[in-house]
C-alpha positions in Angstrom: 0.2 -0.3 -0.1 1.7 3.5 -1.1 1.4 6.3 1.1 -1.3 8.0 -0.2 -3.5 5.5 -0.5 -2.6 4.3 3.6 -3.0 7.7 4.3 -6.8 7.7 3.5 -7.2 4.2 5.2 -6.2 6.0 7.7 -8.4 8.9 7.9 -11.5 7.0 7.6 -10.8 4.8 10.3 -10.5 7.3 12.7 -13.5 9.1 11.7 -14.8 5.7 12.3 -13.3 5.1 15.5 -14.8 9.3 16.4 -18.4 7.9 14.5 -17.8 4.9 17.8 -17.7 7.2 20.7 -21.5 8.3 19.7 -22.1 5.2 18.7 -21.8 3.2 21.9 -23.9 5.9 23.9 -26.9 3.5 21.7 -28.2 7.4 21.0 -26.9 8.2 17.4 -30.3 7.1 15.0 -29.8 3.4 13.4 -30.9 5.8 9.7 -27.5 7.7 10.3 -25.6 4.8 11.7 -26.4 2.5 8.6 -25.5 5.9 5.9 -22.3 6.1 7.8 -21.2 2.7 7.8 -22.2 2.0 4.3 -20.0 5.7 3.8 -17.3 3.8 5.5 -17.0 0.6 3.2 -17.3 2.4 -0.1 -14.7 4.9 1.1 -12.1 2.0 2.4 -12.8 0.4 -0.9 -11.4 3.1 -2.7 -14.4 4.4 -4.1 -14.8 8.4 -3.7 -18.4 8.6 -5.9 -18.9 12.0 -4.3 -17.2 13.7 -7.2 -18.8 16.3 -8.0 -19.8 17.5 -4.0 -22.8 20.0 -4.8 -25.9 17.0 -5.5 -24.7 15.3 -2.1 -24.3 19.1 -0.1 -28.1 19.7 -1.1 -28.6 16.6 0.7 -26.3 17.1 3.4 -27.8 20.3 4.0 -31.7 18.8 3.5 -31.0 16.4 6.3 -29.5 18.6 8.5 -32.6 20.9 8.0 -35.1 17.8 8.9 -32.7 16.5 11.8 -33.3 20.3 13.6 -36.8 20.4 13.2 -37.3 16.7 15.1 -35.4 19.0 17.5 -37.7 21.8 17.7 -40.8 19.6 18.2 -38.7 17.8 20.7 -38.6 14.2 19.3 -35.2 14.5 19.2 -32.2 15.6 21.9 -30.4 19.4 20.3 -27.2 17.0 20.9 -27.6 14.1 19.2 -29.1 16.1 16.7 -25.1 17.8 16.6 -23.9 14.4 16.7 -25.8 12.9 14.4 -25.0 16.6 11.8 -21.4 15.4 12.6 -21.2 12.0 11.5 -22.8 12.9 8.1 -20.8 15.5 7.2 -17.8 13.3 7.5 -19.2 10.2 5.6 -20.2 13.5 2.8 -16.2 14.7 2.9 -15.1 10.9 3.2 -16.8 10.0 -0.1 -15.7 13.5 -2.2 -12.6 13.5 -3.7 -8.9 13.1 -2.1 -7.4 16.9 -1.8 -5.6 18.1 1.1 -8.8 20.4 2.4 -10.6 17.6 2.4 -8.8 15.8 4.7 -8.6 18.6 6.8 -12.6 18.5 6.9 -13.4 15.0 7.4 -10.3 15.6 10.7 -12.1 18.1 12.0 -15.8 16.9 11.3 -14.2 13.7 13.4 -12.7 15.6 16.6 -16.8 16.9 16.3 -17.5 13.4 16.9 -15.3 12.9 19.5 -16.5 15.4 21.5 -19.8 14.3 20.5 -19.0 11.5 21.9 -17.9 12.9 25.1 -21.1 14.5 26.2 -23.1 11.2 25.2 -21.2 8.8 27.3 -18.8 8.9 29.8 -18.5 4.5 29.7 -14.8 3.2 29.4 -15.4 2.1 25.9 -15.4 5.9 24.7 -12.2 5.7 26.3 -11.0 2.8 24.3 -12.3 4.5 21.1 -10.6 8.0 22.1 -7.2 6.3 22.5 -7.9 4.6 18.9 -8.8 7.7 17.2 -5.9 9.4 18.6 -2.9 7.0 17.6 -4.9 7.0 13.6 -5.7 10.6 13.4 -1.6 11.5 14.2 -0.4 8.9 12.3 -2.8 9.6 9.2 -1.9 13.5 9.9 2.0 12.7 9.6 1.1 10.8 6.6 -0.4 14.1 5.1 2.4 16.4 6.0 5.2 14.0 4.8 3.5 14.2 1.2 2.9 18.5 1.4 6.8 18.0 2.1 7.5 16.1 -1.2 5.6 17.7 -3.3 3.2 15.5 -3.5 5.9 12.8 -3.5 5.7 10.6 -0.4 9.3 8.4 0.7 9.5 5.2 1.3 7.2 3.8 4.1 9.5 1.5 5.7 11.3 5.2 6.3 8.8 7.0 7.9 6.8 3.5 10.4 9.3 4.7 12.9 9.4 8.7 13.4 5.6 8.3 13.2 5.0 6.4 15.7 7.8 8.7 17.8 5.8 11.2 17.1 2.7 9.6 18.3 4.2 8.3 21.3 4.9 12.2 22.1 1.7 13.6 20.9 -0.2 11.0 23.1 2.6 11.4 26.6 2.4 15.6 25.7 -2.3 15.2 25.6 -1.6 13.7 29.0 0.5 16.0 30.3 -2.0 18.5 29.6 -4.9 16.7 31.0 -3.4 16.3 34.6 -1.5 19.8 35.0 -3.8 22.1 32.3 -6.5 24.1 35.2 -9.8 22.0 35.7 -12.9 24.1 33.7 -16.0 22.1 34.4 -18.2 22.5 32.3 -20.4 19.8 32.8 -19.4 18.4 29.6 -19.5 14.9 30.2 -22.6 15.0 32.3 -24.4 11.5 30.9 -24.0 8.5 32.3 -24.2 5.9 30.5 -24.6 2.4 31.5 -21.5 1.2 32.9 -22.0 -2.6 32.0 -22.4 -5.0 28.9 -25.5 -6.0 27.4 -28.9 -5.7 28.4 -30.2 -6.1 32.5 -29.7 -9.9 33.0 -31.0 -10.1 36.9 -33.6 -8.4 39.0 -36.3 -9.8 41.7 -39.4 -10.9 40.4 -42.8 -10.1 42.7 -42.5 -14.2 43.7 -39.8 -16.8 44.3 -41.4 -19.6 42.2 -39.7 -23.3 42.9 -38.0 -25.6 40.1 -36.1 -23.2 38.3 -32.9 -23.9 36.7 -29.9 -22.0 38.7 -28.9 -21.0 35.7 -28.3 -17.6 37.4 -25.8 -18.6 39.4 -23.1 -19.2 36.8 -23.5 -15.5 35.5 -20.7 -13.5 36.0 -22.3 -9.9 34.8 -21.3 -7.2 37.2 -25.0 -6.1 38.7 -24.2 -3.5 41.2 -20.5 -2.0 42.7 -20.3 -0.5 46.2 -17.9 1.7 48.0 -18.0 0.6 51.6 -17.0 2.7 55.1 -15.3 1.8 57.1 -13.4 -0.5 54.5 -13.4 -3.7 55.0 -9.6 -4.2 53.5 -10.4 -7.5 52.6 -10.1 -9.3 48.3 -14.2 -10.8 49.4 -16.5 -10.4 51.5 -18.7 -12.7 52.9 -21.7 -11.0 53.8 -25.7 -10.9 53.0 -27.4 -7.9 50.6 -30.9 -8.3 51.4 -33.3 -7.1 49.0 -36.5 -8.5 49.8 -38.3 -10.5 52.1 -41.4 -13.8 51.7 -43.6 -15.0 53.9 -46.3 -16.4 52.3 -45.8 -20.0 51.1 -48.6 -21.7 48.4 -46.4 -24.6 48.2 -44.7 -23.8 44.8 -44.4 -20.4 44.9 -43.7 -17.5 47.6 -44.9 -14.1 47.7 -45.1 -11.3 50.3 -47.5 -9.6 51.9 -47.7 -5.5 53.0 -49.0 -2.4 51.4 -46.4 -0.1 49.3 -45.9 3.4 51.5 -45.8 6.9 50.2 -42.8 8.2 48.5 -40.1 9.6 50.0 -36.3 11.0 49.9 -35.5 9.2 52.3 -36.2 5.7 54.2 -35.7 4.6 58.1 -36.1 1.0 59.0 -35.0 1.1 62.3 -33.3 3.1 65.0 -29.8 4.4 63.3 -27.4 4.7 66.0 -23.3 4.4 66.4 -21.2 1.9 64.1 -23.1 2.2 61.2 -21.1 0.7 58.2 -22.0 3.2 55.1 -22.7 1.8 51.7 -22.7 4.0 48.4 -24.5 1.7 46.0 -24.1 2.3 41.8 -27.1 -0.4 40.6 -25.7 -0.8 37.0 -27.9 -1.5 33.8 -27.7 -4.7 33.9 -29.3 -5.2 37.6 -32.6 -4.8 36.6 -35.2 -4.3 39.4 -36.2 -1.5 41.3 -35.8 -3.1 44.9 -32.6 -1.7 46.6 -30.2 -4.0 48.2 -28.0 -2.8 51.5 -25.9 -5.2 53.5 -28.0 -6.8 56.7 -29.2 -5.8 58.3 -29.9 -1.9 57.1 -31.8 1.1 58.8 -31.5 3.7 56.0 -31.6 4.3 52.4 -31.6 8.2 50.3 -29.2 9.9 48.4 -31.1 8.5 45.4 -29.9 9.6 41.9 -31.3 8.1 39.0 -28.8 8.3 35.5 -30.9 8.6 32.2 -28.8 9.4 28.9 -29.0 13.1 29.0 -29.8 14.1 32.9 -29.5 13.3 36.1 -32.0 13.7 39.0 -32.9 12.7 42.5 -35.4 10.4 42.3 -37.6 9.4 45.4 -38.3 5.7 47.6 -40.8 4.3 48.4 -41.4 0.7 51.4 -43.2 -2.3 49.8 -43.5 -5.2 52.1 -41.6 -5.9 55.2 -39.1 -3.9 55.1 -38.4 -3.4 51.1 -37.4 -0.4 49.6 -38.0 0.1 45.9 -37.5 2.6 43.3 -39.9 5.3 42.6 -39.0 5.7 39.2 -36.9 3.5 36.9 -34.2 2.1 37.3 -31.6 1.8 34.6 -28.7 3.0 36.3 -28.8 4.5 39.8 -26.8 5.1 42.8 -28.2 5.3 46.0 -26.2 5.2 50.1 -27.5 3.0 52.4 -26.4 2.5 56.4 -26.4 -0.8 58.0 -26.1 -1.6 61.4 -22.9 -3.8 62.3 -25.5 -5.4 65.1 -29.1 -6.3 63.8 -31.5 -4.2 63.9 -33.9 -5.7 67.1 -37.3 -6.3 64.9 -40.5 -5.1 66.2 -42.9 -7.0 68.4 -44.8 -9.4 66.4 -48.4 -8.6 66.1 -50.8 -12.4 65.6 -51.4 -11.5 62.0 -47.9 -11.0 61.5 -46.9 -14.3 63.3 -49.6 -16.6 61.7 -48.1 -15.4 58.0 -44.7 -16.5 58.9 -46.2 -19.7 60.3 -48.6 -20.0 57.4 -47.9 -24.1 56.2 -49.3 -24.8 52.3 -53.1 -26.3 52.5 -51.4 -29.8 50.9 -48.4 -30.3 52.7 -46.4 -33.1 52.2 -46.8 -35.4 55.7 -43.6 -36.6 56.1 -41.8 -32.7 56.5 -43.2 -32.3 59.9 -42.2 -35.7 60.4 -38.6 -34.8 59.4 -38.5 -31.9 61.2 -39.5 -33.7 64.1 -36.7 -36.0 63.4 -33.5 -34.0 62.8 -34.8 -32.0 65.9 -34.5 -34.6 68.1 -33.2 -33.9 71.2 -32.9 -30.3 70.7 -34.6 -28.1 73.6 -34.7 -24.6 72.6 -35.9 -22.9 69.7 -32.4 -21.7 68.9 -31.4 -25.2 69.3 -33.2 -26.8 67.0 -33.8 -23.7 64.3 -29.2 -24.3 64.2 -29.4 -28.1 64.1 -32.5 -27.9 60.7 -29.6 -25.5 59.8 -26.7 -28.1 60.1 -29.3 -31.4 58.5 -29.6 -29.6 55.0 -26.2 -28.5 54.5 -25.2 -32.1 55.2 -27.4 -33.7 54.2 -27.8 -32.3 50.8 -26.3 -32.0 47.8 -25.8 -28.8 45.5 -27.4 -29.2 41.9 -28.2 -26.0 39.0 -30.0 -28.9 36.9 -33.6 -28.8 36.3 -36.3 -30.8 38.7 -38.1 -31.6 35.8 -42.0 -31.3 35.7 -43.1 -32.8 39.4 -46.0 -31.6 41.8 -44.5 -31.3 44.8 -41.1 -29.6 44.1 -40.2 -29.5 48.0 -41.1 -32.8 48.6 -38.7 -33.9 45.6 -36.2 -31.2 46.7 -36.3 -33.6 50.2 -37.3 -37.1 49.8 -36.3 -37.9 45.9 -34.0 -36.0 44.2 -32.1 -34.5 47.6 -30.2 -32.4 45.5 -31.0 -28.4 44.5 -30.1 -24.6 44.7 -30.4 -21.8 47.6 -34.7 -21.8 46.6 -34.8 -25.0 47.6 -32.2 -25.2 50.6 -34.0 -22.0 51.8 -37.6 -22.9 51.6 -36.7 -26.1 52.6 -35.3 -24.6 56.2 -38.2 -22.3 56.6 -41.0 -24.9 56.1 -39.3 -27.5 58.9 -38.8 -24.6 61.3 -42.7 -23.3 60.7 -44.1 -26.8 61.3 -41.9 -26.7 64.5 -43.7 -23.7 65.7 -41.0 -20.7 64.8 -41.6 -17.9 62.7 -39.4 -18.3 59.3 -39.4 -16.5 56.4 -37.5 -16.6 53.4 -35.0 -13.7 52.4 -33.9 -12.8 48.6 -30.8 -10.7 48.0 -26.7 -11.4 46.9 -23.8 -13.3 48.8 -20.0 -11.8 48.7 -18.8 -9.2 46.7 -15.1 -8.9 44.4 -12.4 -6.1 45.5 -12.0 -4.1 42.3 -10.7 -0.4 42.3 -11.8 0.3 46.1 -15.1 -1.0 45.6 -16.5 -3.9 45.8 -18.5 -6.5 42.9 -21.2 -7.9 42.9 -22.6 -10.2 40.3 -25.7 -12.1 39.2 -24.3 -15.1 39.9 -23.7 -13.5 43.7 -28.1 -14.0 43.5 -28.4 -15.8 46.9 -31.8 -16.8 48.7 -31.6 -17.9 52.9 -34.0 -17.9 55.8 -34.6 -15.2 59.3 -36.3 -16.7 62.0 -37.8 -15.2 64.7 -35.8 -16.5 68.2 -36.8 -15.2 71.6 -37.8 -12.0 69.9 -34.4 -11.6 67.2 -34.3 -12.1 64.2 -31.8 -15.6 63.6 -30.4 -15.8 60.2 -30.1 -19.1 59.1 -28.6 -20.3 55.2 -28.9 -24.2 55.0 -26.9 -24.1 51.5 -23.5 -25.5 51.5 -21.2 -22.4 52.1 -19.1 -22.8 48.8 -22.0 -22.4 46.5 -23.2 -19.4 48.2 -21.7 -16.7 46.1 -20.9 -16.8 42.5 -20.1 -20.7 40.5 -18.0 -21.3 37.7 -17.8 -17.6 36.5 -14.1 -18.2 34.5 -12.8 -16.7 32.0 -16.0 -14.7 31.4 -16.2 -13.7 35.0 -12.6 -13.0 35.3 -12.3 -10.4 32.2 -15.8 -8.6 33.8 -14.6 -7.9 37.0 -11.3 -6.6 34.9 -12.9 -4.2 32.9 -15.4 -2.9 35.4 -12.1 -1.9 37.6 -10.7 -0.5 34.8 -14.8 1.4 34.6 -14.4 2.7 37.8 -10.4 4.1 37.5 -12.1 5.3 34.1 -14.6 7.5 35.7 -12.8 8.9 39.1 -9.5 9.3 37.7 -10.4 10.8 34.2 -14.2 11.9 33.9 -14.7 12.5 37.9 -10.7 14.7 37.5 -11.2 17.5 39.4 -8.9 21.2 40.1 -9.4 19.5 43.7 -7.2 16.2 42.7 -4.6 18.5 40.9 -4.0 20.3 44.2 -3.5 16.8 45.9 -1.3 15.7 43.4 0.7 18.8 43.9 0.7 18.6 47.8 1.8 14.9 46.9 4.6 16.0 45.1 5.4 18.3 47.2 5.7 16.8 50.1 7.2 13.6 48.3 10.3 16.2 47.8 10.8 16.3 51.5 12.2 14.8 54.4 8.6 14.3 55.7 5.2 14.9 55.7 3.9 18.3 57.8 2.6 16.0 60.9 -0.8 18.4 61.5 -1.4 17.3 57.7 -3.1 14.1 56.6 -1.5 11.1 55.0 -3.8 11.2 51.7 -3.9 8.4 49.9 -4.0 9.8 46.5 -1.0 11.8 46.6 1.8 8.7 46.3 -0.1 7.2 43.2 -0.1 11.5 41.8 3.9 11.4 42.3 4.3 7.9 41.0 1.9 8.6 37.5 4.1 11.5 37.3 7.1 10.0 37.4 5.7 7.7 35.1 4.7 10.4 32.0 8.3 11.8 32.8 9.6 8.3 32.3 7.8 8.3 29.1 8.4 11.5 27.4 12.0 11.1 28.2 11.5 7.9 26.1 9.9 9.0 23.4 12.6 12.0 23.0 15.0 9.3 22.9 12.7 7.5 20.0 12.5 10.2 18.2 16.3 11.6 18.4 17.0 7.3 17.0 14.4 8.0 14.1 15.2 11.5 13.8 18.8 10.5 12.4 18.0 8.7 9.6 16.5 11.9 8.5 19.1 14.1 5.9 17.8 17.3 7.7 18.9 15.6 11.0 22.3 14.6 9.2 22.8 17.9 8.0 22.2 19.7 11.0 24.9 17.6 12.7 27.4 18.0 10.6 27.2 21.7 10.7 27.8 21.6 14.1 30.9 19.6 14.2 32.8 21.7 11.6 31.6 24.5 13.7 33.3 23.5 16.4 36.7 22.4 14.9 36.8 25.9 13.2 36.4 24.6 9.6 32.8 25.8 8.8 32.9 28.0 5.4 31.4 30.1 4.4 28.6 28.2 2.4 28.0 27.0 5.5 30.4 23.8 4.6 34.4 22.6 4.5 36.2 25.7 4.4 37.4 25.3 0.4 41.1 26.2 1.4 41.1 22.3 4.0 38.8 20.7 1.4 41.6 18.6 -0.2 42.6 17.3 3.3 42.9 13.7 3.3 41.9 13.3 7.0 38.2 14.6 6.5 37.5 12.2 3.5 34.5 10.8 5.7 33.1 14.4 6.1 33.1 15.6 2.4 31.4 11.7 2.2 29.1 12.9 5.0 28.5 16.1 2.8 27.6 14.3 -0.5 25.2 11.9 1.3 23.2 14.9 2.9 22.9 17.0 -0.4 22.2 13.7 -2.1 19.7 12.5 0.2 18.0 16.5 1.0 18.1 16.7 -3.3 19.3 14.2 -4.8 15.7 11.5 -3.7 18.1 8.4 -3.0 17.5 8.7 1.1 19.5 7.2 3.6 19.3 3.9 4.2 18.2 1.9 7.3 21.0 2.9 9.8 23.1 5.1 7.4 23.0 8.1 9.0 24.2 7.7 12.4 27.5 5.5 10.7 27.7 9.1 9.1 28.0 10.7 11.4 29.8 8.6 13.5 32.8 8.4 10.9 32.5 11.9 10.5 32.5 12.9 14.3 36.2 10.5 14.3 37.1 12.0 11.3 37.3 15.1 12.7 38.8 14.3 16.4 41.6 12.9 14.0 42.8 15.7 11.8 44.7 18.2 12.9 44.0 21.4 14.1 43.1 24.2 11.0 46.0 26.3 12.0 48.8 23.4 11.5 47.4 22.1 8.2 47.0 26.1 6.5 48.1 29.2 6.6 45.2 30.8 6.5 43.5 31.9 10.1 40.5 29.4 11.1 36.7 30.9 10.2 35.4 32.2 13.5 33.1 30.2 15.6 29.4 30.9 15.8 
């Protein structure tokens, strides 16, 4: 592929990366995506059908008028209309005749699309598109500059690859320095928060819990929410329960909950807040797919809920539903909120007769073997607490865990207890709750999540961490019981896909925290960290900021990257004719041999010792003006030989009576 062709291909691919930066938000109209992809395919094939741009310009103008008419009638968002306009303009320019001005217009329109992508989405995928666009755009414009400098004639590509890559590295490093050090101007440009997960919602809480499911959700590695916990547990994996919904009615096949919805409020208090609360800042990702809020057991306060739509972020209200369940009053595609949980379980209110009866209710057609099994398993236990723990242990040790379908059975609970003797967490929780009820111990099933994996300072909870367990009332206290074997309570078999998604979410957190939300205060902390690291110690009265050391390390890495890029650029420039000529002039000036015309003084041109210098000057002129470029490593060889010759040659005054030229 020749230089001009490669330059156009890189230009069009850079435009494609810029368009992808907008398209990942899911807000670009499908017809605009189709038109752009069609234009991209035609352009990459080398076809330029819009030689006469007047007709296409008129069509583009009509499309723009239609777009902004849709904005006026509130059928299209203004920012989306502007982004679509930039995409159509880029497509029209890509299909026009490849002139220098046309390429400049494509790059400008692509830059507008990058800006539009920054507004539409703060997702990590935007960072990938931005990096790809930057690399391809710099390479394309570098080739265009080489073509202009050579009068339209490109040098061999093998000669320019290394200098171009060095230029890309220096451009990216310079952009990073500018971003880190330039004072922040908060224009709220990237305020549209897109989804931080891949694909549609995969989990959620249904209105009921039905036995007989396959339990395939246990193998789903999708991250459904992330949480920052204060005080930080400081562990890589959590062994905790995230409470969601509670069910107290069971008909033999399905659980349901009682209770009436409460009034919407900005804050919901479920218990009396006290000292030692655990604070959780929870981010429900689009993969969550439910309006039920979760929190560490036992939650006492929910509040500060914010709904993040594509175009805005607003506060949203909460409502209570059922027994201690808290739901969002509005949509739940991407929500953040704050919860506080008690370290010790909250003392429940005294149950009235109706509530106690609901938690003791048994199915009308309960298999008579189930009460007999409860009596058998609890033999010898004298207190309700001992009975509850004994039944929990019996199910944990006497039954197997499986995700296999039970098939169509009339009584799934009896099938689990007496036939298959294997099931997943819903079967274990249901069996334990019913066995407790046969022993006159009030119990209900709780659904939520178990566990959490640490990543970038937060804890990620997967769809496969969905879990069910039991709450029983014993001696006026709530006792949490979990009959599922401990090794099967969290996500099962996440494998490579789970590892990848966890790493992706960790990068997403860092991207949002250290790039999208990077502020003037972060710059101040970075400066303080650098100042403190330059001294022997930190002021005693100044609290330690954990990000200071990270900022200093990042700055050191940045400086090292700049030095490396400069070294690569210097080595790459050694094969450039202009660099060779300037280096030769510096050598001659230093030795007092720089003549009036900028090269060797004519009176000394016959000195035999300076043969390598004359060879270097001849090759420089040939490479610069004769179109015979320097070979790989030839420039460094010529300079090395010329330097050695000048050092070995006698001083100018010893070989000629003419006075040496003055040193510049």
